[in-house]
N, C-alpha and C positions, 0 to 999 in steps of 0.2 A: 503494500498498498505505499509505503514511504516513497519507492521508487516512482509511483504515478504521480505521488504528490511534490515530488520531487521536477516533472517536468516542465519546462519553459509554458508550456499551455495551461498547463493548471494554475502555475504561480501568478500569470500573466490576469485568465478569470478569476480567481480569487479577489485580487485587486480590485477588479471592476466591482465583483460582487460588494466589497466592503465599500468602495466607493458610493456606489448607489444607497446602501446602507446608511451609511455614517449621515450624521446633521449639519457635521462642521463644512462640508462642501470643499471649497476652496476652487473650485470651479473644472474647467476641463485642461487648462493649461498647468494645473497642480497632477492633474490623472496623469497626462501624458508625459510627464518629467517623471513619474512615478514606476512609471511604466516602460520610459527607456532606459531608468537605475537598475531595474528588475532585470529587463534584461541584457545589460551590460554585466552586471553580477553573474549572470546564470550564464554568458558564453566566457566570463574568468573563471569558473568554478571547472565550466568541463575542459577547458585548458588544462587547469590544475590536475584534472582526472585523467587528460590524456597522457600528460609526461610523467604523472605516476605512475598509469598503465605501462609504458614503457621499459621504465626501472623496474617494476615490480609487476609483470603478468601477473600471477596469482591471484592480485587483488582486485581484478577486473571482477566485475559484477556479474553473476550468474544471469541466463536470458531470463528473461520476463515469464515466460512458458513452465519455466522449472522451477521457480519460486510457488512454495505453500499455499501463499494466498492469492493464487494465480484470479479464481474465480473475484473473489472481491477486490481484486485489482481491477478486471473489465468493469466492475461494477463503476469503477470511480471515472473510468475514462468516458464515460454516458452522463458525468456528473454535469449541471448545469458550468463551472465554474471551467472544467476544461471544455469544453463546445464551446465556449465564450474566448477561451484564450487560442484555441486553433483557427475561429476566425479572426480574430484579431493578426495571427500570423501571419495568415492566408491574406490580409488586408495588405498588410506591410511587404510582403513579399510581391505583390502586383498591384504594387502602388502605380507604377505606369500606364495600367492598364483603366484605372482610375478605380481601384480597390476600397479606395478611401471612402467614396462616395455611394459604393455597393454596401459597404460595413451595416447601416443601418437595417438594410433589408437585408441579410446575413444574419442581423443580431436576431431579428423577429423568426427567421427561419430555427435558427439554432435552439432559440427558447421553444420554437413547437416540436421541434424533434424533442427535446428534455421533455415536455409535458406528455408527448407519446410513451416516453422509457420511464416515466415516472410510475 
């Protein structure tokens, strides 16, 4: 479960949900700043992990399918936070084709899918 929660998609989606639930607000600029910091930190952690694996290959994580809580981890992939994070990553990767403009519709679509799986 912790490995799924450590995915970038889950972290970004959880931040968006926390932002919408908090009453302090701070505007969308603060949200984008927070999302950027999370992305930057995640990349740094991944780089350190890859360097560690090169030195100590025995520390490599087992595949997700080999974990004992695989079924529960799969359920986490269908949580709203994970789905929102995937939408954000997809919008960022397709910014040149208008991914940011399609973001609102894609968020609504992810929310509908979440309601179905719920």
